[in-house]
N, C-alpha and C positions, 0 to 999 in steps of 0.2 A: 533902444531896440529898433530894428529895421521893420518897415512895413512890407507887405506882400510876402510874408514868411509864415509858415505853418508852425504855430507854437502850441499845438495840442498836447505835447508832452510836458508834464509838470517837472519842475526842478527841485531837487532837495539841496538845501544849504544848511550848514552848521552855524548856529549863532549862540553864543554863550553856552556852549555845551549841549544845546538842544537842536534837534533836527527840524527844520522848518520846510514846508512844502509851498512852493511859489507857483502860481498859475498866471500866465499872461494871455491876453486876448490876441487872436490873430486878426490883424487889420489889413484889409486889401483895398488899395486905392489906385486909381490911374485917372488922368485928365480926360481921356476919351471914353466914351461909352463902351462898356464890356460887350464883346461878342458872345453869343450864346455858347460857342465852342470854348472860348477861353474861360468863361465863368463855370462851365461844366468841369473843365480840367481842374480848376482850383477847388471846387466843392468836392470832387471825386477824391482828390488827394487828402483833404481834410477827413472825409468820411473813412477812407482806408486807414489813415493813421488812428482815428478814434476806435475803429473796430479792432486794430491790432492791439491797442492799449487794453481795451475791454477783454479781449480774449486771454490776456495774461491773468485775469481775475477768475477764469472759469475753473471749476474743479477738474482734476486730471481725467476723471472718468467721462467727461463730456468732450474732451478734445480728441481729435483724430490722430491715429497712429503714432 
């Protein structure tokens, strides 16, 4: 797996006739210190993805339009 990729979404795979959910850590690295702006962009992307995933679990009556 590549580094500096957002892996918030779990993957489902079938193994011996059973569905298995795999979860990978999102690892971000670079040799130079992170700028505040670059770190904000990375964290914001992970936060948006996490909220999008969580919103899929909300009851329909809680969702907008």
